N, C-alpha and C positions, 0 to 999 in steps of 0.2 A: 505494500499500499503506500501512497504518497505521504509522507510525513511532514515535509516542510518544502516550501519554495521560496527562494531569495533572490528577489529580481534589483539590478542596479542599473539605473541609465538606459530603460526601455521606454521609448516614445514618450509618453506624459508621467511616466514613473521614475521618480528620483530614486528612492530607496525604499524597498518592501520586503518585509520579512513575515510569512505567513506559515502558522503551525495548523496542520489538518488532523482531523479526527477519524477513526473508523465511522462506518456507517454512512448515512446521506448527508452531503454539506450542500447548502444551498446559497448561490451567489445572486444577490438583488441589487436595485440601485436604478437610478434614472437612466434613461437611454442617453448614450454617448458618456457614460460615467468611465467606462475603461474595463467592463467585464470581458469584453473579447480580447483585450490587451493582456489579461491572465491567461487565456487559452492560447494564446499567440506565444506567450511566453514557455508554456508546457511544451508546445509544439517545438519550438527551438531548440530547447533543451533535449528534445526527443529527437532531434535531427532533421528538422524541417530546413527548407531553402531559406536563405536570409540575404538581404542587401543591407548596405548602409544607412538605408533611411528608417531603421529601426532603432538606430541609436539616438539617445535624447540629444536635443540640441545643447551645444556647447560643452559637449564630452567627447572623450576620444573613443570609447568602446562601451558597448552592452555586455553584462557579465549575469548570466542566470546560474543558479544552482539548486538542483533538485535532489531532496533526499528521500530514499525509498527504503523501506523495510522488505528484506528479501527471504524471511525465513520460512514463508509457505510458498516459494516459487523456485523449484528445483532447476527449472531450466536455466534462470538467470545465474545460479550458484554454479550450476555445470560449465555454462559459458565463461564465466570469471574464473574458473579453474583451469579451464582450455587456455585463456590468456594470461595465466600466471598472476591475477590481480587478486589480491586478500580481499575478502568480502565481510566476514563476520557478521552474515545476515543483514547488513546495511550496505546501501549502494548511494554514493554521492556523484552524480551526474552534473558536470560543469560545462558551460558553453559560453566562450567569449567572440565577440564579433567586432572587428577593429575598424576604424574609417578607412584604412589602406584597403580594406576588402577581405582582409585575413580573417579564417575562422579557426578557432581551436577547440578541441573536445578533449573531455578527461572522464575516466572512470576510476573514481577512487585516487584522485590524483596521478593516474597514470595517463599520458598521451594515447590518445585513440583516433582513428579517422572518424570524420562526422557519419560515415556510412555505417559503422559499428553503433553510433546511437541510434540509428533508424531500426537496426537489426533487433538491438536489446528492447528498444521502445514499443515494439510490437507486442512484446511478452510484459510489458508493465502498464501500458495505458491505452485505452481503445476511446477514441472521440468521436462521438456521435453528433452530426450536425452538419454544418455548411462549412467545414474545415477539412484539414487532412487528415489522416489516420481512420479513412472510413473503410473499416476491414470487412465490412458486411458485404461489399460489391465484389470481394476477391473470390475466385474458384476455391482457393485453398482454405479461406475461412469458412465457406458455406460447407465444405466436407465436413471439416473438424467440427463444426457446430451440430450436424447430424450426427456423426459418429460420436460425439460426447453424449448425446440425449439417448442414444441407442443402447441395448444392453447384449452387445455382442463384442464386449471388449476382447474375450478370448479368442474369436474367430479372427479380429482384426489381428491380432499376435499371429496367428497361424499363417495368416496370409502374408505378412511380412516376412516370416521367418522362411516359407518355401521361397519367396520372391528373392531372398538375399542366397539361398541355396543355389537358385536357379541361376542368379546373376554370377556367381562364383564359377559354377560349371561353364557357363557360357564364355566368359573370360578366358578358361583354361583351354576351351575349345578354339577359341580364336587365335591363341598362341601356337596351337598345333597346326593351323590351317595353311600351313607353308607345301608347296608342290614343286616340282621339276628342279629347275637349275637353282632357285631360290633355296630351296630346303639342301642341294649338295654343297652350295656354297656356304650356308650358315653351319653346316656339319662339318666342313674343311676348316673353316676359320675357327671354331670351337676347338677342334682337335689339335691346330696350330698352338691357339694360347694355351690351351692345357699343357702342352709339351713345354712351351717356352717357361711356365712357371714351374713344372714338375724339375726342370734342369736347373733352374735356380735353387731349388731345394731349401726354400727359406723356413725356419722353424717357426713356432708360435709366437715367441717374445724375442726372436733373434735380433730385429731391426734395432729394438729399444735397447737391449744389451749391447750391441754393437756400437749403437750413438753413443751410450754412456762411456764405453771403453775409448772409442776415439777422441772424445773430450777429455779425458784423462791423460792419454799418450800426448795428444797435440800441447798439453799444458805440463808437460813433465818436468821441464827446467823449473818454470814457476814454483810448482809444487815441491820439488826437492829443495831448491834454495831456500823458500821460505820456511820448511819445516827445519832445515839445518839452522837456520839463523835463529828460530824460536827456541831450538833446543839447547844453542850455544848460550841465549842470554839466560835460559832458566837453570843451565847446570854447569856450564863449561867456561865461560867468560869470567873475567875478574872486574868487579866481583860479580859472581852469578846470584841472581834471584833466590835459589834455593839456600845459597851459601848465607845471604842475609837474613834469610827467614829464620834459620837456626840460630843465628845471633840474637835477633829479636825475641826468639822463643826462650833462649837461656836467660836473656834480660827478664823477660816477663815472670819466669820460674824463680827467679831470687825475689822479685818483689812479691810474689806469693806467700813467701815465708813471712813477711810483714803484714800482708792484706790478704786474707783467704778469698776476698770478693773477687780478686783478679783470676781466680781459678779457670772461669767461662772463658776468659780472652785467651788464657794459655791454652784450653782445648779447641778453641778455634783454629790457633796458629798450628797446633799439632796435626789438626785435620787437613790444614791447608797445605803443610809439608807433605803429607803423605798424599794427597791429591796431586800435587805439582811433581813430586817423584813418580808417580804412577804415569802422569802425562809425559814425562821425559822417558820413561821406558817404553811407552807405546810409540812415541816418536821415533826413537831408535829402530824399532822393529819396523815401522811403516818405511822407513828410509833403506834399511837392509832388504825389506822384500819387494821395493819398487823394483819392476823392471821396464826401464825406458829403451823401447826396442822400434828403432826408425823402420826397419825393415816389416815389423808388425805392424805399426802405424801405418804403412804404405799399403799393406794387404787389407787391412779395414777400411781404408778410403777407398779401394778399389771395391770392393765387395757392397760399401754402402752406396756408390755410384750406381751400380749395377740394380740394387733395388729399387733405388729413387726413380731410375729411367724407367724400369718396368712399372713402377707406380703411376708414373704419370701417362704411359702408353694405356692403362687401363682406366684412369681417372679416379684413381683410390688411394688413400693414405698409404704409405709405406708399410705399417704395421697391419694394415687390412688385407696384405696380398694372400695370406694363407686363406682368410674367408671368402676372398675372391677366386681362389682355385677351386674351393668346395662348392662354390656357386656355379661355375661354369661347369665342372664335372656334374653337378644335378642336372643342368639343361642339356649335357649332352647325353644324359642316361633318358631324360625324358623324349629327346628328339629321336635317339636310336629305338626307343619304344614307343614311338609315337602312333605308328598305326593302329596298333594292338589297344593304347591307351585312348586313342581317339574313337575307336568304335565303342570302349566302355563309357566313355563320357558321353558320347551322343545318346547312348542308350538311357543313361542316368538323366539327362537333359530332358529326353521324350518324357520318362516317369515323373519328373518334377513338373513339367508343363501340363500334364495330364491333371496331375494332384492340384496345380495351382487353378487350373481353368474350374475345377470342381468346387474349389473353396470359394473362388470368386464368384460363382453363381450363386452359391448360398450366401454369400454376404450381400450380394445385390438384393436378394429377397428378403433379407433382414432389413436392409436400409430401404427398401420400399414400403415395408410394413411400417417401420418407424416414421417415414417420410408421411404418410398418409395420416398417422395421428399427429403429428406436429403440424402439417398444414391446416387440418380442420380447428385444431385449437387456437393457432395464431390467427385464423381468419376470424374466429369467434372473439379474439381479444382485440383484433383490428376494428372490428364493430364497437366493442366497448370503449376504444379510444377515439371514436368519432369519425373512423374512415371506413366507407363503403368498400365494396369490392370484394378481392378474394386474393388468397394467398396459397401458392403450391410449390411443391419440390419435384422437379423433372429429373429422372434418372435415366440416363441411356447409356448404351455400351460406348466406349472410346473408339474412335475411328482408328488410331493407332493401336493395333491387337499385341504390340509388344508388351509383356506383364511390367506392371507397376508396384510400388510398394504398398500403395493402399486399395488394390483391387483394379478392375476395369471399368468403374462407373463414372460418367461424366455427370456431375451433378450441379444443377442450376436453380437457384432460388428466383421465381417468378412471382408476379403480382399485377392485379389490375386494381388500382384505387378508385375506379367508378364502375358501378353495376353497368354490365353489357360490353365494358371495352374487354379486349383479348388480353390474356396474360403476357408479359413482356419482362425481361430481366429487370431487377429491381434498380440497379443503376441508371436505367434508361427510361424508368417511369416515375419513382419517387421523388418528390421535391425534398429540400432540406428538411424541413419540419416534417413530412411525412415518412421520410427515411429514417429519422430518429425515432418516431413513434413505433414504426414498424420494427426498428431493432430493439426497442423495448419489448414489444410483444414476443418477439423472437428469443431473446434474452430470458426472459421470464419463463416461457414454455420449454426452450430446449437445453438451457446450461445453467441451471441453479446451482451446481457443484463443482462447475469446471470454467477455465477460460482465463481471460486476463483479468487480474485482481482489482485494478481501478477502472472506472468507465465514467466517461464525461458526456452528458447530455446538454446540447446547446440547442434553445429553442424548440425543446419537445414540446411546448405549449403553444407553438405557432397556430393560430388559426381555431382554437378551442377557448372555451369558457365554461363557466358554472360546472354542473355535474362531470363534464368529460374531464375537465381540469382535475376535480378533486381524484377521480380514477387513476389519472397519470400520476398525480401524487402519491396515492396509495400504493401503486404499483412499483415506484421508484423506491418507495421506502421498504416494500418487500423485497425487492432485488437487493437492497442493501444489507439484508442479513447474510448475504453470501459474498457480497464484493463492497469495494469501497466506490461511493457514487458520489458524484459532482454534477449539479444542475444548475444552469444558468436559466432563470425563469423571471417572467414579469406578472405571474399570476400568484396571488395569496393562497389559494387553495394547494398549489404546489409547493410554494415557501413554507408553509405552515407543517409540511410533511417530514422536514429535515431534522436531523439530529444535531448538526451545527448549522448556524446562519451567519454568512458573511455578508456585509453591505459594503458595496463598492461606490466610493464618493470621489467626485472630481472638484477640486478647489483651487483657486487662484491666489497667488501671494508675489506682490512686486511685480506685476506682469508677466509671471510665469504661472503656467497651469501643472497641476498636481494631481496624481491618482492615489487614493488612500483606501486601505481595507481593513475594515473593523468588525471584529468578532461581537455578535449583540448578546448582551444579557437579556434574561427573562424578560424585564420591562421594555427595553429597548426593542426585543423582537416582536412584542406586542405592538410597539408603535409603528414598526416597520411594515407589519402584515397589515396594519389598520390603513396606514398610507397607501398601500398597494389597493385595499378596498375602496377606499373614499378619495383618493387624489391628494394633494397638498394639504387641504384642509381636514386634520384629523379631529373625528367628533367622539364623543363619549360612546354613542351607538357603534362606531365602527371599531372602538377600542374594545368594546363587550364582545363584538362578533369575533374579532381577531382572538382574543383570549379563549372563546370557545372552540374555535377552530383548531388552536393549538393544543388545547386540553383535549379534545376528541380525539386527536392523533397521538399525542405523545402521554 
């Protein structure tokens, strides 16, 4: 859910910080107060296109931040894990737009492309109205709505599982479908590559060992010279550090006879002398054992050159050559046994395809049964919402008969908003207000427990009043049991159904226009609903009506 929206220097908004609550939030205010700017800000932070005209006059950039709780949104958390972005069940989305035309996007302070905001935003907020993010007209959303409402989740999983098995077998078959000269050329080239790598006979970790030994041998003079110098200064020079340490130790030992508290220092000096003596011993052993062999260095260098040259030919890291040999050998085995394996894969593909078709037919039947129920219920709900006509879900077989992950059905939401008019795709028929109400009806009927966690309804009350408005408000309130709902409204009947009430106010100061958003307390809310009922002049009667409306809903 959306927890907070912070807006700086957007249009007539100077600085705005709004906290949101679960349930249904209503936004009211006079026409032109800036309610649409809040939705524009939400759209921008979710990846909408923007130009410099949105930046407040006299400022260099617009800065918008939205904070979402994602503890019940597994898709978002999985997506953030893929991008290696820490979330802790909280997502900060930030968007800045500068005067020079640059736009920057961030997820939890990590820079991302604006396109990523669009992808993430589809699973966070669905805005219904005359704005962007109208997912209802997309074929993918229509399929998801239908499938979420159905009781055939296990069948969907089976179809997807068989599809992926078929896809894997089909890809293997495509790798085998080489013939004639191409097959012989590939076979000959593979054998040549394998022979070359076999002759090199590189061990599993040989390259790293050789590289380490080459570095040691090539710096042999520095290693020996430095070790000899350290050894001399520790034990062989005059005065040597070890000799000086012994003198100091004897001096402290004599002092201990006077003051026993110096015993700990004496012990430390004794330990230091032992450590330095052991270091000297190991330095001597290292110098004696070091084998600085120029001929060995040349052999190592030659071997490394051959390994690196072959690694460049195969376009792999030198240490990966043993794995490359294993890979090529496996490809050769597949190629040599290709014909037999090809027949087996072809048989497996045919079996999977037959199984897929049977499951797809069964899935299509389930979808049609579910679609009929949803269509009737949505049509009834449309009538409740003051819309005539009819809603239906058309399910047809795809023209492309290639298997798909979600079956072979082409799903279309169609509607007629006037009696006697033909059914047509909703994007081509429904107006902004109708699309919002139609979406509301579909969401109520089809997806109470699934889908995008935050929904915004803009102008769902367009062209309605009275009893229909009350029904719309109650439906939104009902939907808020399962979602976070935002509703921009001009009707008191809808506004009275919210759990949180925000009023948008436009004000002027020193020739500058500002938009503010105020969360209304109980009495302020009664006054605002009364204003929406009676106009600017609020009467005791309108206040009483407003109080009664709020009490009856809440």
